Backbone bond lengths (Angstrom), bond angles and torsions (degrees), N, CA, C in turn:
res aa  C-N    CA-C-N  psi(-1)  N-CA   C-N-CA  omega(-1)  CA-C   N-CA-C  phi
1 M - - - 1.466 - - 1.519 108.89 -
2 A 1.316 116.90 132.78 1.462 121.37 -178.27 1.530 110.11 -71.16
3 K 1.353 114.28 145.91 1.464 119.46 178.25 1.516 109.48 -79.55
4 L 1.340 117.14 141.48 1.445 123.05 177.81 1.527 108.53 -97.19
5 L 1.335 116.55 115.86 1.443 122.01 -177.70 1.522 108.66 -117.02
6 R 1.323 115.29 120.21 1.461 120.50 179.40 1.525 109.50 -132.18
7 N 1.333 113.83 146.95 1.472 121.42 175.45 1.530 111.71 52.93
8 L 1.329 116.29 40.63 1.457 121.80 178.22 1.515 109.93 -108.73
9 E 1.319 115.81 148.11 1.465 121.17 178.01 1.520 110.09 -85.61
10 F 1.331 114.29 176.32 1.461 120.83 -176.36 1.522 111.00 -59.70
11 A 1.349 117.79 -43.44 1.454 120.44 -179.28 1.523 111.62 -66.20
12 D 1.350 117.39 -33.87 1.460 120.19 177.95 1.522 110.89 -64.21
13 H 1.298 117.91 -41.97 1.467 121.65 177.71 1.527 110.56 -63.60
14 N 1.336 115.88 -38.81 1.468 119.14 -177.39 1.520 112.75 -68.65
15 S 1.348 117.82 -21.00 1.465 120.24 -178.76 1.528 112.25 -74.27
16 V 1.331 117.92 -8.95 1.468 120.99 177.50 1.521 110.69 -116.47
17 R 1.357 116.38 17.28 1.458 120.85 173.91 1.536 108.17 -144.81
18 R 1.301 117.56 178.00 1.464 120.94 -170.32 1.526 113.92 -85.40
19 Y 1.276 118.77 -3.16 1.461 121.18 178.55 1.548 109.70 -56.41
20 P 1.333 117.66 136.83 1.470 131.32 13.16 1.521 116.21 -85.20
21 L 1.337 117.98 5.97 1.455 118.51 170.94 1.519 109.73 -73.05
22 A 1.323 115.37 154.45 1.462 119.72 178.00 1.525 109.82 -64.41
23 G 1.324 115.98 148.11 1.466 119.99 -175.56 1.506 114.18 -66.65
24 T 1.335 118.52 -16.74 1.464 121.04 -176.17 1.526 113.70 -95.54
25 V 1.334 119.24 -1.48 1.468 120.77 -175.16 1.518 110.55 -82.79
26 T 1.343 115.81 165.74 1.462 121.26 179.65 1.526 112.10 -90.61
27 A 1.326 117.86 -16.41 1.467 124.01 -176.69 1.526 111.90 62.64
28 K 1.330 118.20 19.15 1.452 122.80 178.38 1.530 110.21 -115.02
29 D 1.348 115.16 151.43 1.462 119.03 176.92 1.515 109.57 -73.49
30 V 1.346 116.31 174.86 1.464 120.57 -174.16 1.523 111.68 -65.51
31 S 1.342 118.65 -22.20 1.464 120.90 178.69 1.522 112.73 -90.71
32 G 1.338 117.45 -9.98 1.447 121.16 -178.35 1.514 114.04 76.04
33 T 1.340 117.01 14.17 1.465 121.51 -176.82 1.517 112.63 -90.12
34 F 1.331 116.61 -38.63 1.465 121.78 -172.93 1.527 109.20 -113.77
35 S 1.330 115.80 139.22 1.468 121.57 178.91 1.517 109.76 -125.94
36 L 1.316 116.11 142.94 1.459 122.34 173.50 1.516 108.17 -90.30
37 P 1.347 118.88 110.50 1.474 121.17 -176.97 1.528 111.45 -63.95
38 D 1.331 116.30 150.99 1.462 120.97 179.19 1.519 111.65 -64.80
39 D 1.340 117.71 -32.45 1.464 120.12 -176.34 1.525 112.53 -89.42
40 F 1.326 117.17 13.62 1.471 120.66 179.25 1.529 111.02 -89.51
41 L 1.310 118.52 -58.57 1.461 122.98 -179.23 1.523 109.56 -104.95
42 V 1.347 115.26 134.84 1.471 118.36 -179.97 1.526 112.43 -130.57
43 G 1.321 118.41 0.32 1.465 119.59 -179.59 1.519 111.35 -169.45
44 L 1.349 115.43 148.62 1.464 120.63 179.49 1.523 109.16 -154.94
45 S 1.327 115.19 134.62 1.459 121.67 172.28 1.520 107.10 -129.13
46 L 1.351 116.16 113.02 1.462 121.93 -176.15 1.528 109.33 -120.59
47 P 1.345 118.21 96.58 1.473 120.28 179.49 1.533 110.78 -72.15
48 V 1.323 115.75 136.93 1.462 122.02 179.80 1.529 108.04 -135.94
49 N 1.310 116.34 135.27 1.451 121.12 179.84 1.526 110.56 -59.66
50 W 1.313 116.69 129.23 1.459 120.89 -175.51 1.530 112.17 -69.07
51 R 1.339 117.75 -19.16 1.460 120.02 -179.97 1.527 112.75 -77.13
52 M 1.334 118.81 -10.20 1.457 120.75 -176.29 1.517 112.42 -78.13
53 N 1.318 117.89 -7.49 1.468 122.72 173.51 1.527 111.44 54.18
54 V 1.329 116.24 56.97 1.459 121.64 -178.95 1.524 109.86 -107.08
55 Q 1.332 115.49 164.48 1.458 121.96 177.18 1.534 108.62 -107.03
56 P 1.320 118.85 119.45 1.480 121.49 -173.83 1.521 113.85 -56.67
57 Q 1.342 118.49 -31.66 1.460 120.35 -176.99 1.524 113.19 -74.06
58 R 1.332 117.84 -2.69 1.466 120.77 -179.91 1.536 112.83 -99.62
59 F 1.313 117.67 2.68 1.454 120.39 175.51 1.524 109.71 -83.91
60 L 1.337 115.82 146.89 1.460 119.97 -176.40 1.523 110.59 -157.67
61 I 1.333 114.85 166.24 1.466 120.73 165.60 1.522 105.64 -88.39
62 N 1.322 117.45 107.00 1.459 120.60 -172.40 1.528 113.94 -96.03
63 R 1.339 117.05 -11.76 1.460 118.78 -178.42 1.524 109.56 -155.62
64 V 1.336 115.60 142.09 1.460 122.31 177.82 1.527 108.06 -134.33
65 T 1.339 115.54 126.71 1.464 120.87 175.12 1.522 107.80 -111.77
66 H 1.342 116.05 115.77 1.467 121.74 -174.54 1.522 109.13 -114.71
67 S 1.316 116.49 128.88 1.461 122.60 177.93 1.523 108.35 -144.85
68 P 1.344 117.71 166.79 1.478 119.04 177.65 1.522 112.85 -59.50
69 A 1.335 117.87 -23.32 1.464 120.15 -179.39 1.520 112.36 -79.30
70 G 1.329 117.83 -22.91 1.451 120.38 -179.00 1.506 110.97 159.45
71 I 1.318 115.83 -164.95 1.452 121.85 -177.19 1.529 108.91 -136.94
72 T 1.326 115.97 138.28 1.463 122.04 177.42 1.519 108.54 -114.77
73 L 1.315 116.17 125.70 1.464 122.09 179.18 1.521 108.90 -104.82
74 F 1.325 116.21 130.65 1.465 122.50 177.31 1.526 108.35 -112.02
75 F 1.328 115.14 126.95 1.454 121.10 178.24 1.527 108.91 -100.25
76 G 1.336 115.93 145.23 1.457 120.56 -178.68 1.510 111.89 -140.88
77 Y 1.337 114.21 173.89 1.471 121.35 177.38 1.519 107.83 -130.66
78 H 1.327 116.26 124.20 1.461 121.19 178.98 1.528 108.12 -88.29
79 N 1.349 115.54 109.24 1.467 120.10 -176.31 1.521 113.18 -87.46
80 G 1.324 117.82 9.04 1.452 121.74 179.77 1.512 112.82 109.02
81 T 1.327 116.98 -28.52 1.459 121.41 179.30 1.524 112.91 -121.72
82 S 1.317 117.30 -32.32 1.466 121.61 -178.97 1.521 109.30 -150.15
83 I 1.330 115.50 175.14 1.467 121.38 -179.50 1.519 108.94 -107.38
84 Q 1.329 116.27 120.43 1.459 121.80 176.73 1.523 109.96 -87.97
85 P 1.340 117.82 140.80 1.471 119.31 175.01 1.523 110.43 -68.86
86 V 1.312 116.56 137.49 1.468 122.29 -177.77 1.521 111.34 -117.27
87 A 1.320 116.99 -53.28 1.468 120.06 -176.06 1.516 109.09 -164.14
88 K 1.335 115.07 172.58 1.452 120.08 175.38 1.516 109.36 -150.79
89 T 1.332 115.67 160.06 1.454 121.81 175.07 1.520 108.51 -146.56
90 V 1.314 116.02 149.80 1.467 122.10 -178.41 1.519 108.63 -114.58
91 V 1.330 116.29 129.06 1.465 122.66 179.31 1.522 107.93 -112.84
92 P 1.323 119.13 111.76 1.474 120.49 -180.00 1.519 110.97 -71.64
93 N 1.324 116.63 142.27 1.460 122.03 178.98 1.525 108.23 -90.41
94 T 1.314 116.18 85.55 1.455 121.52 -177.71 1.522 109.59 -140.37
95 D 1.322 115.18 146.30 1.472 120.07 179.44 1.519 112.21 -71.68
96 S 1.341 116.76 -17.09 1.457 119.65 -178.94 1.525 112.82 -81.92
97 L 1.336 117.01 -1.04 1.469 119.88 179.01 1.526 109.59 -67.79
98 Q 1.325 115.75 120.56 1.459 120.80 -176.68 1.527 111.12 -72.16
99 Q 1.323 115.54 147.85 1.451 119.94 175.70 1.529 110.00 -65.28
100 Y 1.325 115.58 138.49 1.459 123.88 -177.99 1.535 111.67 62.41
101 K 1.328 114.03 33.92 1.453 120.54 176.68 1.528 109.43 -72.34
102 Q 1.322 116.65 133.46 1.462 121.53 177.72 1.525 109.08 -96.91
103 L 1.334 115.91 123.97 1.456 122.97 -179.05 1.531 109.73 -111.30
104 P 1.326 117.84 148.83 1.463 120.04 -178.25 1.526 111.89 -73.22
105 V 1.310 114.53 143.27 1.462 123.38 173.40 1.524 106.95 -112.66
106 V 1.337 116.80 120.50 1.463 122.04 -173.15 1.523 109.09 -108.74
107 G 1.338 116.25 131.16 1.454 121.55 -177.92 1.518 113.11 -69.87
108 L 1.354 115.39 156.57 1.459 123.37 179.26 1.526 110.12 -130.75
109 G 1.331 116.44 152.75 1.458 121.36 173.56 1.512 112.89 57.37
110 E 1.343 116.83 -131.52 1.454 121.39 179.96 1.524 112.79 -65.30
111 F 1.322 116.24 -17.56 1.464 121.64 178.17 1.539 110.50 -99.77
112 G 1.333 116.99 23.46 1.458 121.54 -173.02 1.511 115.24 -61.17
113 D 1.346 118.03 -22.50 1.462 119.49 -179.32 1.525 112.76 -89.53
114 S 1.328 117.36 3.01 1.462 120.59 -179.89 1.524 110.25 -77.98
115 R 1.319 116.60 134.51 1.464 122.99 177.13 1.528 107.74 -135.33
116 G 1.344 115.58 108.94 1.455 119.91 -177.41 1.519 112.15 -123.49
117 T 1.332 115.95 -167.78 1.458 121.89 179.45 1.524 109.67 -137.30
118 L 1.334 115.92 148.42 1.457 122.93 176.19 1.521 108.01 -127.78
119 M 1.347 116.97 130.18 1.457 121.22 -177.94 1.520 109.88 -101.63
120 I 1.349 115.68 130.61 1.453 122.73 -178.80 1.528 109.06 -109.22
121 A 1.345 116.23 137.17 1.472 120.15 177.03 1.529 110.26 -93.44
122 T 1.325 116.81 -61.01 1.464 120.78 -178.01 1.523 109.25 -154.74
123 L 1.346 115.32 156.43 1.464 121.24 178.00 1.533 111.94 -104.65
124 K 1.324 117.04 4.78 1.467 120.77 -173.31 1.519 111.60 -59.82
125 S 1.312 118.70 -53.41 1.467 121.43 -177.72 1.525 111.24 -72.48
126 L 1.324 116.71 -30.61 1.466 120.31 -179.25 1.523 111.00 -64.14
127 R 1.324 117.99 -35.62 1.462 121.15 -178.06 1.518 112.60 -65.98
128 D 1.330 117.22 -16.02 1.460 120.12 177.27 1.525 112.11 -81.25
129 Q 1.330 117.35 -8.81 1.456 121.21 -178.30 1.532 110.52 -83.87
130 P 1.331 118.02 153.33 1.468 121.17 -179.08 1.523 111.16 -68.76
131 V 1.323 115.70 154.40 1.464 121.04 176.32 1.518 109.07 -86.72
132 G 1.333 115.27 155.04 1.457 119.94 -179.58 1.510 111.30 143.44
133 D 1.343 114.57 -169.27 1.462 122.45 -179.52 1.525 107.40 -114.95
134 F 1.346 116.63 121.39 1.466 120.53 -171.57 1.524 110.03 -126.81
135 A 1.337 115.97 139.71 1.469 122.86 -179.05 1.523 109.77 -105.56
136 F 1.342 115.83 145.27 1.462 122.41 -179.65 1.533 109.15 -126.69
137 D 1.301 115.40 156.59 1.465 121.59 173.66 1.525 108.61 -120.15
138 L 1.345 116.27 -177.25 1.468 120.12 -178.51 1.526 111.77 -61.70
139 A 1.325 117.34 -35.56 1.465 119.74 -179.62 1.520 111.63 -69.12
140 G 1.312 116.88 -24.00 1.448 118.87 -176.82 1.510 114.59 -96.24
141 A 1.376 118.44 -33.08 1.472 118.67 -174.08 1.517 112.22 -150.47
142 A 1.329 117.40 43.30 1.459 119.58 172.85 1.523 110.00 -66.62
143 I 1.338 116.47 145.74 1.461 121.92 -177.59 1.528 109.58 -91.21
144 E 1.319 115.59 143.96 1.472 120.35 174.74 1.528 108.66 -58.74
145 P 1.329 119.01 128.14 1.476 121.57 -174.14 1.524 114.28 -55.68
146 D 1.351 118.51 -29.71 1.467 118.30 -177.59 1.527 112.88 -72.89
147 C 1.355 117.81 -7.26 1.468 120.32 175.96 1.526 112.10 -80.08
148 V 1.345 116.78 -17.49 1.457 121.79 179.52 1.520 107.60 -90.70
149 R 1.318 116.93 114.09 1.459 121.99 -174.61 1.533 110.45 -106.65
150 P 1.316 118.34 124.00 1.472 119.65 175.73 1.524 110.56 -63.74
151 D 1.302 115.44 135.98 1.456 120.74 -175.63 1.516 108.72 -136.74
152 I 1.326 115.76 153.48 1.464 121.92 177.89 1.515 107.97 -92.83
153 R 1.315 115.40 120.62 1.464 119.59 -179.49 1.522 109.79 -72.65
154 N 1.306 116.22 136.93 1.452 120.89 177.98 1.516 109.72 -140.01
155 V 1.300 116.26 174.78 1.460 121.89 178.11 1.525 107.25 -86.38
156 S 1.336 116.44 115.30 1.460 120.15 -177.59 1.521 112.12 -82.09
157 G 1.321 117.65 -20.64 1.459 120.57 -179.69 1.513 110.50 -174.81
158 M 1.323 115.53 171.45 1.461 120.37 -178.22 1.526 109.18 -146.36
159 R 1.333 115.06 140.45 1.461 122.20 172.33 1.517 108.74 -123.27
160 I 1.326 116.43 144.84 1.455 122.38 177.91 1.521 108.24 -108.13
161 S 1.340 116.11 124.85 1.461 121.30 179.48 1.520 109.31 -113.41
162 S 1.328 116.01 134.48 1.462 122.65 176.70 1.518 107.46 -140.57
163 G 1.332 116.30 104.36 1.453 119.69 -175.30 1.515 110.22 67.23
164 N 1.325 116.66 -125.75 1.460 121.64 178.75 1.523 113.46 -92.71
165 N 1.331 117.44 3.35 1.465 121.79 -177.29 1.526 109.78 -102.65
166 T 1.329 115.83 132.16 1.462 122.06 178.48 1.519 108.51 -128.06
167 S 1.321 116.49 134.07 1.457 121.39 -176.71 1.524 110.64 -76.49
168 E 1.323 115.27 170.81 1.454 120.83 172.48 1.524 109.79 -69.54
169 L 1.333 116.24 161.77 1.454 120.65 178.57 1.523 109.83 -68.02
170 M 1.323 116.12 122.06 1.466 121.85 179.35 1.527 109.10 -100.35
171 T 1.328 116.61 132.14 1.458 122.08 179.31 1.522 109.29 -128.06
172 G 1.317 114.46 174.46 1.467 119.19 -179.70 1.520 110.68 82.04
173 V 1.324 115.94 -146.99 1.466 122.16 -179.85 1.520 108.58 -86.85
174 I 1.318 116.83 120.83 1.459 123.07 -179.37 1.529 108.07 -115.78
175 R 1.319 116.15 123.22 1.458 121.13 -179.76 1.526 109.12 -104.45
176 M 1.314 116.61 126.14 1.457 122.24 178.48 1.522 108.90 -94.72
177 A 1.332 116.62 124.72 1.458 122.21 -178.11 1.525 109.65 -113.39
178 A 1.328 116.53 136.54 1.455 121.30 179.39 1.521 109.95 -74.98
179 G 1.328 115.94 136.20 1.449 121.41 177.05 1.521 111.33 -93.49
180 R 1.323 115.97 -159.15 1.460 121.13 -176.19 1.526 110.64 -64.13
181 N 1.318 114.96 126.42 1.465 123.20 178.57 1.531 112.50 53.99
182 L 1.329 116.41 35.30 1.464 122.19 173.21 1.520 109.46 -119.78
183 R 1.305 115.22 146.00 1.460 120.03 178.00 1.519 108.67 -128.94
184 L 1.334 116.73 128.27 1.457 123.18 177.71 1.518 109.14 -108.84
185 T 1.332 116.28 128.99 1.458 121.09 176.90 1.521 109.12 -131.52
186 A 1.303 117.22 136.51 1.461 123.28 178.05 1.525 108.28 -115.31
187 E 1.336 116.10 131.89 1.466 120.02 -178.99 1.521 109.60 -141.41
188 L 1.310 115.74 150.73 1.453 122.61 177.57 1.521 108.35 -94.11
189 V 1.338 116.62 115.23 1.458 120.95 -176.15 1.527 110.03 -86.63
190 D 1.343 115.85 177.17 1.468 121.18 -174.00 1.525 112.52 -64.71
191 T 1.328 117.56 -26.12 1.472 120.01 -179.07 1.522 113.05 -77.02
192 G 1.322 117.12 -0.61 1.453 121.01 -178.29 1.509 113.78 85.34
193 E 1.327 117.36 9.15 1.457 121.64 -179.80 1.522 110.08 -105.22
194 W 1.309 115.09 154.05 1.451 121.35 176.67 1.517 109.46 -88.67
195 R 1.315 116.05 139.30 1.456 121.97 178.64 1.524 108.65 -124.33
196 V 1.354 116.05 129.13 1.458 122.42 177.57 1.523 107.58 -106.23
197 T 1.355 115.73 125.33 1.468 121.56 -177.79 1.516 109.38 -114.21
198 L 1.346 116.39 131.79 1.454 122.48 176.33 1.520 108.55 -108.30
199 D 1.322 116.71 122.17 1.463 122.57 178.43 1.526 108.80 -114.81
200 A 1.324 115.89 128.19 1.465 121.72 175.54 1.526 107.44 -107.69
201 I 1.318 116.44 101.67 1.466 121.94 -174.62 1.519 108.46 -127.79
202 S 1.311 115.67 126.70 1.452 120.99 -179.34 1.522 110.32 -83.65
203 G 1.330 115.21 138.34 1.463 120.65 172.95 1.500 115.62 74.93
204 I 1.332 119.06 24.82 1.467 119.24 179.26 1.522 111.07 -96.68
205 G 1.342 116.35 7.30 1.455 119.93 174.26 1.504 115.02 78.52
206 L 1.333 117.54 22.58 1.460 119.67 179.35 1.516 112.43 -81.20
207 T 1.323 117.57 -12.52 1.450 121.40 179.55 1.520 108.79 -148.26
208 E 1.325 116.29 169.64 1.452 119.34 -179.82 1.524 110.67 -65.96
209 A 1.316 114.38 146.23 1.453 119.67 -179.93 1.522 110.04 -65.56
210 C 1.327 116.04 146.40 1.461 120.90 178.20 1.526 109.68 -66.96
211 V 1.330 116.58 145.66 1.457 121.98 178.97 1.520 108.20 -78.60
212 C 1.305 117.42 116.66 1.462 122.09 -179.26 1.531 109.00 -120.93
213 Y 1.311 116.85 138.00 1.462 122.32 179.06 1.526 108.15 -97.15
214 T 1.315 115.72 111.28 1.466 120.78 -176.22 1.524 112.78 -109.22
215 D 1.353 118.59 6.90 1.447 119.60 -177.22 1.518 112.26 -84.23
216 L 1.333 119.40 -8.38 1.450 122.52 178.46 1.523 109.97 -106.45
217 P 1.336 116.48 141.37 1.470 118.22 179.65 1.521 110.98 -70.08
218 P 1.306 118.04 147.46 1.469 120.41 179.43 1.522 110.92 -73.97
219 I 1.311 116.38 162.23 1.466 122.27 176.07 1.524 108.50 -78.94
220 T 1.332 115.40 120.09 1.465 120.05 -178.55 1.517 112.45 -108.18
221 N 1.365 117.53 -19.89 1.458 119.85 177.50 1.522 108.31 -158.49
222 I 1.320 116.15 164.68 1.462 123.44 177.10 1.512 107.18 -126.87
223 G 1.356 116.57 116.51 1.458 120.67 -178.27 1.508 113.09 61.16
224 G 1.340 116.37 31.27 1.453 120.00 -178.69 1.507 114.75 82.23
225 Q 1.324 116.92 -0.87 1.457 120.43 -178.73 1.537 109.60 -97.14
226 P 1.324 118.01 112.97 1.471 120.28 178.56 1.522 110.39 -76.95
227 P 1.311 117.02 160.71 1.471 119.49 178.90 1.517 112.02 -70.58
228 V 1.316 115.39 153.42 1.457 122.50 175.42 1.519 107.47 -118.01
229 G 1.305 115.56 117.30 1.466 118.79 -176.68 1.510 112.70 67.36
230 G 1.342 117.49 26.20 1.454 121.37 178.11 1.509 114.57 84.04
231 R 1.341 118.86 10.87 1.455 119.67 -178.02 1.528 109.91 -146.44
232 I 1.338 114.89 155.64 1.455 123.72 174.80 1.520 107.21 -126.04
233 D 1.323 115.98 123.01 1.463 121.09 -177.68 1.520 110.26 -94.31
234 F 1.335 116.48 134.77 1.455 123.00 172.43 1.532 107.54 -97.54
235 I 1.334 115.86 122.83 1.463 121.01 -175.01 1.523 108.47 -112.66
236 G 1.320 117.40 124.71 1.451 121.87 178.07 1.517 111.75 -94.87
237 N 1.329 115.86 -176.24 1.462 121.88 176.22 1.521 108.70 -144.12
238 D 1.350 116.86 -160.91 1.458 119.65 -176.63 1.520 113.16 -64.33
239 C 1.328 116.44 -27.90 1.467 119.95 -177.15 1.522 113.23 -102.64
240 V 1.307 118.42 -16.17 1.464 122.51 -176.81 1.524 108.44 -117.99
241 D 1.305 115.12 122.61 1.464 121.85 179.47 1.512 108.36 -114.00
242 I 1.332 116.87 124.25 1.472 122.56 -177.78 1.518 108.05 -110.74
243 V 1.339 115.57 122.82 1.458 121.50 -177.21 1.518 108.74 -127.32
244 A 1.338 116.55 134.10 1.464 121.66 176.76 1.516 109.07 -81.56
245 A 1.328 116.94 120.63 1.464 122.69 177.94 1.528 108.93 -106.74
246 N 1.326 116.68 -173.08 1.457 121.81 -179.49 1.527 109.54 -71.31
247 S 1.334 115.64 106.74 1.469 122.54 -179.00 1.527 111.22 56.74
248 A 1.319 117.40 33.51 1.461 120.78 -178.57 1.520 109.08 -158.68
249 I 1.351 114.61 166.04 1.459 122.13 175.58 1.520 107.24 -123.44
250 A 1.318 117.77 120.46 1.455 122.49 -179.89 1.526 109.34 -97.80
251 I 1.355 116.29 124.28 1.463 122.66 178.68 1.523 107.13 -112.11
252 N 1.323 116.68 114.74 1.461 122.48 -176.76 1.522 110.17 -110.44
253 D 1.361 115.90 127.79 1.464 122.08 176.06 1.526 107.59 -91.68
254 K 1.334 116.38 105.23 1.456 120.25 -175.15 1.528 112.85 -82.75
255 C 1.344 118.80 -18.43 1.471 120.73 -174.30 1.530 112.99 -88.20
256 S 1.325 118.96 -31.32 1.461 120.84 -175.79 1.515 113.06 -100.56
257 Q 1.288 117.49 11.00 1.453 119.75 178.76 1.519 110.62 -75.05
258 V 1.320 116.41 151.21 1.469 122.20 179.39 1.517 109.43 -61.51
259 C 1.370 114.32 128.76 1.458 118.00 -177.54 1.523 112.39 -95.23
260 C 1.363 116.43 -11.40 1.465 120.27 -179.10 1.526 110.07 -111.98
261 G 1.280 114.13 135.20 1.449 119.15 176.25 1.509 111.38 -96.10
262 P 1.337 118.45 -176.08 1.472 121.93 -179.17 1.524 113.05 -58.88
263 D 1.322 117.50 -38.14 1.461 119.51 -178.34 1.530 111.08 -67.38
264 E 1.330 116.00 -43.83 1.464 118.64 179.64 1.532 110.80 -66.63
265 L 1.335 118.06 -38.62 1.464 121.48 -179.67 1.535 110.95 -65.25
266 L 1.324 118.55 -39.11 1.455 122.25 178.87 1.531 110.87 -64.49
267 K 1.311 116.65 -41.17 1.454 120.38 179.18 1.534 110.99 -66.37
268 L 1.333 116.27 -40.48 1.460 120.29 178.81 1.533 111.28 -64.65
269 T 1.337 116.92 -38.88 1.471 120.80 -179.85 1.521 111.23 -65.79
270 S 1.352 117.34 -43.12 1.469 119.44 179.79 1.524 111.21 -65.48
271 T 1.328 117.30 -32.91 1.468 120.36 177.96 1.524 110.96 -67.73
272 L 1.351 116.18 -42.04 1.468 119.69 -179.95 1.533 111.46 -66.61
273 E 1.325 117.02 -31.71 1.461 119.49 -179.16 1.532 111.94 -65.34
274 T 1.304 119.02 -26.94 1.473 121.49 179.23 1.524 112.49 -74.36
275 F 1.332 117.35 -15.29 1.463 119.94 -179.79 1.543 112.19 -76.35
276 G 1.331 120.42 -21.21 1.476 122.68 -178.34 1.527 112.73 -59.68
277 P 1.358 119.32 -60.31 1.476 120.03 178.81 1.521 112.61 -59.53
278 R 1.290 117.22 -37.91 1.465 119.78 -179.39 1.530 111.26 -65.42
279 L 1.327 116.68 -35.77 1.465 120.34 179.52 1.535 110.90 -65.31
280 S 1.338 117.54 -39.26 1.481 120.44 177.81 1.519 110.43 -63.19
281 T 1.316 117.17 -40.76 1.465 120.32 178.79 1.518 111.38 -62.75
282 V 1.316 116.28 -42.09 1.464 120.39 179.05 1.519 110.96 -63.40
283 E 1.347 117.35 -40.01 1.466 120.50 179.98 1.531 110.71 -64.81
284 N 1.338 118.65 -40.74 1.464 121.51 178.15 1.524 111.48 -63.31
285 N 1.300 116.21 -42.46 1.468 120.13 179.54 1.513 110.98 -65.87
286 L 1.328 116.76 -34.96 1.462 119.75 177.96 1.533 110.93 -66.02
287 S 1.336 117.40 -37.46 1.467 120.41 178.48 1.523 110.76 -64.84
288 K 1.332 116.52 -44.76 1.465 120.27 177.97 1.515 111.52 -61.97
289 L 1.337 115.85 -41.35 1.454 119.86 179.95 1.513 111.03 -65.19
290 D 1.320 117.55 -37.36 1.462 121.43 179.16 1.534 110.86 -65.53
291 A 1.360 118.11 -41.57 1.469 121.60 178.09 1.514 110.99 -65.12
292 L 1.343 117.74 -40.01 1.448 121.70 179.86 1.515 111.50 -64.93
293 I 1.328 116.98 -38.82 1.477 120.74 178.25 1.521 110.01 -65.57
294 T 1.325 117.18 -40.21 1.477 120.35 178.43 1.518 110.85 -62.21
295 Q 1.328 117.30 -42.14 1.477 121.83 179.92 1.519 110.62 -64.18
296 I 1.269 118.42 -41.97 1.468 122.08 179.56 1.512 110.83 -63.62
297 N 1.345 115.93 -41.19 1.469 119.30 179.12 1.531 110.40 -61.74
298 S 1.337 116.37 -39.31 1.478 119.56 179.66 1.512 111.12 -64.70
299 M 1.313 118.17 -40.55 1.453 122.00 179.80 1.520 111.26 -63.05
300 F 1.291 116.67 -38.77 1.464 119.51 178.54 1.518 110.61 -67.47
301 L 1.300 117.46 -36.78 1.473 120.11 -178.42 1.527 110.94 -69.21
302 T 1.315 119.49 -39.58 1.472 122.12 -177.65 1.519 112.52 -76.75
303 S 1.309 118.78 -17.37 1.457 122.04 -179.08 1.513 112.93 -98.68
304 S 1.317 117.25 22.66 1.467 120.30 -178.07 1.534 108.78 -71.44
305 L 1.302 122.28 139.87 1.459 128.04 -176.30 1.520 112.85 -98.61
306 G 1.240 118.00 3.67 1.472 120.50 -179.98 1.510 111.18 71.83
307 D 1.473 115.25 -143.97 1.460 119.17 -177.05 1.529 112.32 -91.29
308 R 1.327 115.59 -7.61 1.476 117.41 -178.78 1.500 110.69 -92.39
309 G 1.311 112.50 146.30 1.456 116.75 176.75 1.512 109.87 -91.67
310 C 1.209 118.27 178.28 1.467 123.86 179.23 1.525 109.63 -77.89
311 Q 1.399 117.33 135.51 1.474 123.61 -179.03 1.517 108.11 -116.28
312 A 1.313 112.79 147.45 1.490 118.30 179.29 1.491 108.85 -76.06
313 P 1.304 121.07 146.27 1.472 123.41 179.97 1.528 111.01 -69.56
């Protein structure tokens, strides 16, 4: 018996049919294990750049990851030989999820600038499905062509990188200004696209001339030595270290530098101070020793025996 539906909105009708999937699909994965319930998805808006030359009937849900925490839907495009990643959305498994809640759909790969919405009706029937990672083909989960909306691709933001520094994301109207000796030109090329060209040309009068002092003669030699090949090399040795500094040349004499610091000098001074009292003691002992030697010499002189030797009694 057919169901009687009155005074229902578009999303209410979609909860009892397979939309946004195409009406001819099976809503089953390639293994036949997992099914997308009719009351799960009720709306989809997937913007796609019109320049990509795609066919709307080739878009599909190509992969579903189901877990107790939620479900992740991956959208793809079948180009005839393989499936390209298009976008994905994450649906949290929570009772607080409002009916007909719209969740963001974020683009992937070549479709990275796509930003769409997916409308959810209920998770009741979905929770009865097994958990795991499931793959789909066009026969199982092709998307209704009217869900794919042609969109004009634009620049969503810009960052400026210089060396290791990257600016914050800039959005809105961004004006590019030419700096010193730079020229910016914008032209419309044959493909209908705008091209911005940056030219760095010296002396074309785009900025004020640099202030140069020409009243002093240039350096033509150092110590009578002219340059060879436009340069003069400074060569150091074991005692002379030559280092290039900011707009300067540092010449360091490593051999004649002070080898003692304040701590070593203080220790040496305290050691030398102990020699003063000791030196006085040594001088006194030397005087006593000198007097004793003189006395001994006198004793030897007075005890001389003349030409006779000692005779026994």
